[in-house]
FIKOLKOL-683124 format. One record per residue (C-alpha): residue in one letter; x, y, z. Coordinates in steps of 0.2 Angstrom, whole numbers, padded with zeros to 4 digits, always signed. Layout:
// residues N
aXYZ;...
// end
This chain:
// residues 525
m-0395+0167+0785;l-0408+0157+0793;f-0417+0172+0800;f-0416+0181+0783;g-0424+0165+0775;l-0438+0165+0787;v-0441+0184+0783;l-0442+0181+0765;a-0454+0166+0767;a-0465+0176+0778;l-0466+0191+0767;a-0469+0180+0751;s-0483+0172+0760;l-0490+0189+0766;t-0489+0198+0750;a-0497+0184+0741;a-0512+0183+0753;k-0515+0201+0757;t-0520+0216+0746;p-0506+0228+0740;s-0511+0241+0753;v-0510+0229+0768;a-0494+0221+0761;c-0486+0239+0761;k-0492+0243+0778;a-0486+0226+0785;f-0469+0229+0776;a-0464+0242+0789;d-0466+0230+0803;v-0457+0216+0795;t-0442+0227+0790;a-0441+0233+0808;e-0439+0215+0813;a-0427+0212+0799;s-0416+0226+0805;f-0406+0212+0814;a-0401+0206+0797;q-0398+0223+0789;k-0393+0235+0802;n-0388+0249+0791;v-0406+0252+0785;t-0420+0261+0794;i-0438+0262+0787;t-0447+0278+0793;a-0463+0276+0782;t-0472+0265+0770;t-0487+0272+0761;h-0497+0263+0747;y-0505+0272+0733;a-0517+0265+0721;a-0515+0268+0702;g-0518+0287+0699;a-0518+0291+0718;l-0500+0299+0719;n-0499+0316+0711;v-0480+0315+0706;s-0481+0333+0698;a-0487+0340+0714;l-0472+0332+0724;d-0459+0337+0711;s-0463+0344+0694;s-0446+0350+0690;t-0438+0332+0687;l-0453+0324+0680;a-0447+0318+0663;l-0455+0326+0647;g-0470+0315+0643;e-0471+0306+0660;p-0489+0307+0667;d-0493+0317+0683;l-0501+0303+0692;n-0493+0285+0695;v-0497+0272+0682;y-0496+0257+0694;g-0501+0255+0712;l-0485+0256+0722;c-0478+0255+0740;r-0468+0271+0743;v-0454+0267+0756;e-0445+0281+0765;g-0430+0278+0776;w-0411+0280+0780;i-0396+0271+0776;n-0381+0272+0787;s-0365+0275+0778;t-0348+0276+0787;g-0354+0288+0801;h-0367+0298+0792;s-0384+0294+0784;l-0392+0294+0767;a-0410+0298+0765;f-0418+0287+0752;e-0435+0282+0744;l-0439+0265+0736;w-0455+0263+0726;l-0461+0246+0724;p-0475+0242+0711;d-0488+0230+0717;a-0482+0212+0717;a-0493+0207+0702;l-0486+0222+0692;w-0467+0221+0696;n-0457+0217+0681;g-0444+0208+0692;r-0430+0221+0690;y-0422+0234+0701;l-0418+0252+0694;g-0406+0263+0703;m-0407+0282+0699;g-0394+0295+0700;n-0393+0313+0706;g-0391+0330+0698;g-0379+0344+0702;l-0373+0344+0720;a-0388+0332+0724;g-0395+0334+0742;s-0412+0327+0739;v-0423+0313+0733;t-0433+0318+0718;p-0450+0309+0716;g-0451+0314+0697;v-0436+0303+0694;l-0442+0289+0704;a-0459+0290+0694;y-0450+0285+0678;g-0445+0268+0684;a-0461+0264+0694;n-0472+0268+0679;r-0463+0255+0670;g-0464+0241+0683;y-0447+0243+0691;a-0443+0243+0709;v-0434+0259+0709;a-0424+0269+0722;q-0414+0285+0724;s-0405+0293+0739;d-0400+0311+0743;s-0382+0305+0741;g-0379+0307+0759;h-0382+0326+0762;e-0395+0339+0762;f-0393+0354+0751;p-0405+0368+0755;a-0409+0380+0742;e-0399+0394+0750;f-0383+0384+0746;a-0386+0387+0728;a-0379+0405+0730;g-0362+0397+0732;d-0351+0411+0736;g-0346+0412+0755;v-0358+0398+0760;n-0352+0383+0771;i-0357+0367+0763;p-0354+0354+0777;f-0353+0338+0766;l-0338+0345+0756;h-0328+0346+0773;s-0330+0327+0775;k-0320+0315+0764;t-0333+0301+0767;a-0347+0312+0763;t-0339+0319+0748;a-0335+0301+0742;d-0353+0297+0744;w-0359+0311+0733;i-0353+0304+0717;r-0343+0288+0720;d-0352+0278+0734;s-0370+0283+0738;v-0378+0274+0723;h-0369+0258+0728;y-0375+0259+0746;t-0392+0263+0740;a-0392+0248+0728;v-0386+0236+0742;a-0400+0241+0754;a-0414+0243+0741;k-0410+0226+0733;y-0411+0218+0750;l-0428+0227+0753;v-0434+0221+0736;s-0430+0203+0740;v-0439+0205+0757;f-0455+0213+0750;y-0457+0202+0735;g-0450+0186+0742;n-0438+0185+0728;p-0423+0195+0723;a-0423+0206+0707;t-0417+0195+0692;y-0408+0210+0685;s-0402+0227+0691;y-0400+0243+0680;y-0395+0261+0683;q-0400+0277+0675;g-0392+0294+0678;c-0388+0310+0669;s-0375+0325+0673;t-0369+0321+0690;g-0379+0305+0688;g-0369+0301+0673;a-0353+0303+0683;q-0361+0292+0696;g-0364+0279+0682;l-0346+0279+0677;a-0340+0278+0695;l-0351+0263+0697;a-0343+0254+0682;q-0326+0259+0689;r-0328+0256+0708;h-0343+0245+0710;p-0344+0234+0695;a-0355+0220+0702;d-0369+0231+0707;f-0378+0233+0690;n-0380+0223+0675;g-0383+0238+0664;i-0378+0256+0667;q-0385+0271+0657;a-0374+0286+0660;g-0380+0303+0652;a-0369+0318+0649;p-0357+0312+0662;g-0348+0325+0672;a-0335+0312+0677;y-0320+0325+0675;y-0329+0335+0688;s-0315+0345+0694;h-0310+0352+0677;l-0328+0354+0672;a-0329+0366+0686;l-0313+0375+0680;s-0321+0377+0663;f-0335+0386+0671;l-0323+0398+0679;w-0313+0400+0662;n-0328+0404+0652;s-0334+0417+0666;r-0317+0425+0666;a-0317+0426+0647;m-0332+0438+0649;t-0327+0447+0666;s-0309+0450+0661;r-0316+0460+0646;n-0330+0468+0655;v-0343+0461+0643;s-0357+0449+0642;v-0366+0441+0628;s-0385+0441+0629;t-0396+0426+0626;a-0403+0434+0610;e-0385+0437+0604;l-0380+0419+0609;e-0396+0412+0600;a-0390+0422+0584;i-0373+0415+0585;q-0381+0397+0586;a-0392+0401+0572;a-0377+0406+0561;a-0367+0391+0566;i-0382+0380+0561;a-0385+0389+0545;q-0367+0386+0540;c-0365+0367+0546;d-0383+0360+0545;a-0381+0353+0527;l-0364+0345+0530;d-0374+0328+0533;g-0383+0330+0517;l-0399+0336+0524;e-0405+0353+0529;d-0416+0350+0544;g-0410+0362+0557;l-0398+0350+0566;i-0379+0349+0566;t-0377+0330+0566;n-0358+0331+0569;p-0351+0347+0576;l-0333+0340+0575;v-0333+0344+0556;c-0341+0361+0558;d-0328+0375+0556;f-0339+0390+0561;d-0329+0405+0566;v-0338+0417+0578;a-0327+0431+0570;s-0340+0432+0556;m-0352+0439+0568;e-0342+0454+0572;c-0350+0471+0568;g-0345+0477+0551;k-0344+0459+0545;a-0360+0451+0551;t-0374+0450+0538;g-0388+0447+0550;d-0398+0459+0561;v-0387+0454+0576;c-0368+0458+0578;l-0355+0457+0591;s-0342+0469+0597;a-0323+0465+0595;e-0322+0461+0614;q-0337+0450+0613;v-0330+0440+0599;a-0313+0438+0608;a-0323+0432+0624;m-0333+0419+0614;q-0317+0413+0605;e-0309+0409+0622;v-0325+0399+0627;y-0324+0389+0610;a-0305+0386+0613;g-0308+0378+0631;a-0299+0380+0647;h-0280+0379+0645;d-0264+0383+0655;p-0259+0400+0648;v-0240+0396+0650;t-0238+0379+0644;l-0254+0379+0633;d-0258+0362+0640;r-0277+0359+0638;l-0286+0358+0655;y-0304+0354+0648;n-0311+0351+0631;k-0317+0365+0619;f-0335+0369+0616;w-0342+0365+0598;p-0354+0375+0587;g-0372+0372+0590;s-0373+0374+0609;e-0372+0393+0610;g-0390+0396+0614;g-0389+0391+0632;l-0371+0397+0636;v-0377+0412+0646;v-0375+0401+0661;q-0357+0401+0658;e-0355+0419+0661;g-0355+0418+0680;g-0370+0407+0686;l-0361+0390+0685;t-0345+0398+0693;s-0355+0404+0708;s-0365+0388+0709;f-0352+0375+0707;t-0334+0381+0705;t-0334+0393+0720;p-0342+0381+0732;l-0329+0367+0727;m-0314+0379+0729;q-0320+0387+0745;n-0325+0372+0754;l-0316+0357+0747;w-0300+0365+0741;k-0296+0380+0751;n-0307+0378+0767;n-0309+0396+0766;l-0326+0404+0762;t-0318+0421+0758;y-0307+0414+0744;d-0312+0423+0727;a-0311+0410+0714;g-0316+0423+0701;t-0300+0433+0703;e-0288+0423+0713;f-0287+0406+0704;d-0271+0404+0693;f-0274+0393+0678;h-0255+0389+0678;a-0249+0389+0696;d-0264+0382+0705;v-0269+0367+0695;a-0258+0354+0703;s-0264+0358+0720;y-0282+0359+0715;d-0280+0342+0706;e-0273+0333+0720;i-0286+0339+0733;v-0302+0341+0722;g-0299+0330+0708;g-0292+0316+0719;q-0309+0316+0728;i-0322+0319+0714;d-0315+0313+0697;d-0319+0296+0690;i-0310+0295+0674;d-0301+0278+0676;t-0302+0269+0659;d-0300+0252+0666;l-0318+0245+0665;s-0313+0227+0664;a-0321+0222+0680;f-0338+0228+0674;l-0337+0225+0656;q-0327+0209+0655;n-0328+0200+0672;h-0346+0205+0676;r-0352+0206+0658;g-0360+0222+0661;k-0367+0234+0648;l-0363+0253+0647;l-0373+0265+0637;v-0367+0283+0637;h-0377+0297+0629;q-0372+0315+0626;g-0381+0330+0618;w-0371+0339+0605;s-0379+0355+0611;d-0374+0353+0629;q-0371+0370+0636;y-0362+0363+0652;n-0352+0348+0648;a-0338+0346+0635;q-0348+0337+0621;d-0334+0326+0615;f-0328+0320+0632;p-0337+0303+0630;i-0328+0300+0613;e-0311+0303+0622;y-0316+0291+0636;y-0323+0278+0625;k-0306+0278+0615;g-0297+0277+0632;v-0307+0262+0638;a-0303+0253+0621;s-0285+0257+0622;t-0283+0252+0640;a-0292+0235+0636;e-0282+0233+0620;l-0298+0231+0611;s-0303+0238+0594;l-0318+0250+0594;p-0330+0237+0586;e-0324+0224+0600;l-0328+0237+0613;a-0345+0240+0606;r-0350+0223+0611;s-0352+0230+0629;f-0350+0249+0628;r-0358+0261+0616;v-0359+0280+0615;f-0375+0288+0607;y-0374+0306+0602;q-0390+0317+0602;p-0390+0331+0589;g-0398+0347+0595;v-0400+0341+0612;e-0394+0351+0627;h-0389+0345+0644;c-0399+0330+0649;g-0413+0335+0638;g-0421+0350+0630;g-0414+0359+0615;y-0420+0359+0597;g-0417+0341+0593;p-0427+0324+0597;n-0424+0322+0616;v-0436+0309+0623;f-0430+0291+0622;d-0430+0275+0633;g-0412+0271+0636;v-0416+0258+0650;a-0427+0248+0638;a-0412+0247+0626;l-0401+0241+0640;v-0413+0228+0645;n-0414+0221+0628;w-0395+0221+0627;v-0392+0213+0644;e-0406+0200+0644;n-0407+0196+0625;g-0390+0200+0619;v-0396+0212+0607;a-0385+0227+0606;p-0393+0244+0602;d-0389+0248+0584;r-0401+0263+0585;i-0412+0271+0598;v-0427+0281+0592;a-0430+0298+0600;t-0445+0309+0599;q-0446+0328+0598;y-0462+0337+0602;v-0467+0353+0596;n-0460+0367+0607;n-0455+0352+0618;t-0473+0351+0623;v-0482+0334+0623;a-0499+0342+0621;l-0494+0350+0604;g-0490+0333+0597;v-0474+0325+0589;q-0464+0336+0578;r-0452+0322+0572;t-0443+0306+0577;r-0425+0302+0573;p-0413+0288+0578;y-0398+0290+0589;c-0383+0280+0582;p-0369+0272+0591;w-0353+0283+0588;p-0344+0284+0576;q-0360+0281+0566;q-0373+0295+0563;a-0391+0296+0556;v-0391+0297+0537;y-0406+0301+0527;r-0411+0287+0515;g-0416+0299+0501;h-0434+0295+0502;g-0448+0296+0515;s-0452+0309+0528;t-0437+0318+0535;d-0448+0319+0551;s-0448+0300+0553;a-0435+0289+0560;t-0439+0276+0548;s-0431+0287+0534;f-0414+0286+0542;v-0400+0273+0543;c-0385+0273+0555;k-0369+0273+0546;e-0352+0281+0547;
// end
């Protein structure tokens, strides 16, 4: 403890006296000495970038959020290194705004898919807002050739500790190490800590609330794939709905189905604006698209209709009819072409071959039995990667944490109503009414928004800012304003803004003012 205190004092003096670039360079030397106090962290590089000197888009354009600049807004120290975790290592990066620009907070970032890399575009979001921000590769590398899935050995799925790191523990290990380094670099610890992640990152967020409740003051979990094992089963179910009938549904046909669903259910909220505000009350029947019945230019064969009806119904046990995963709701059809095999190849098959069967020749597409195999699959796969425990008392009550979940109603991957079921489950477990639970946990739905963004609804918003106001000022978010750009292109200008509302409320038009302005809407049930 004495050594640690001396290190903090030395760094505080150093960063106050030196320019940001000199302080960043010196940080590598100090952390090398500090390794005696924090043995599980190794720093391999520290590089300072003045404002506008780091081309984030050139490093990683694919994960740069819509509207984020290509160049760093603030000067920062980019720290690269390794964290030792129960016998293997996590690669991580920590971006530290110059001391005079740091907002005093730490922001941990989640991963997507099977993870396997650090994504600078994600880190830029936090650094551009003054956060000390970190992300790891979740404990494994995932080269591009693994994406094919079928017949590919994926080493981390053959290790229980590495599999646990993927969703359950890597963000925790990264937070412990990063917050330590933050305190060393600035001479003071972060006052508050926040987390942001979507998809797998959303699952990591719920895992944090369940398993590491003291790590963060506020957690933003988007489109959480927390029931990951059965999400993978739904991919297989939807693919088999097509392959068993030897049919496919093209993107053009899916977009026509989506357009028909929107046309039928758009006005249910009292406003025709191209959005289905609440698909749960939409009773669209894809059978209306069958050739001979359809009134539009696009029609479906009887087999295509039957396949789509299975997709809408959701995965279930064919013998007991017990539900295995939630159904898909109208308004998400445009992106469902990925359900016809791509997601099975990229996610379901790797999990079954590597984590469940340990057999790279296992044919998930034809061999998996949705009645006889589920129990074994659940025990091995679900037992290692699912985080759906509804007891969040340690995080919400004991730690006084705040949890903000958001979900696109047009999500083409996740079951759109899973967050509602989880929210109700948390309330029931805690024996709280929904209004009581809303003091610390809220779910926001995004009409027209696909998986973690995109789609045909307002999809750009700042959830972390809402969390900060909630945690630090006690102001629970009653609405979060989102922006939609023309053709999802910032340069083309703003198309409309709209509030996201905490479930079970939804945005309702006031009856006056522009329908493209969030100020014209109120949140109400």
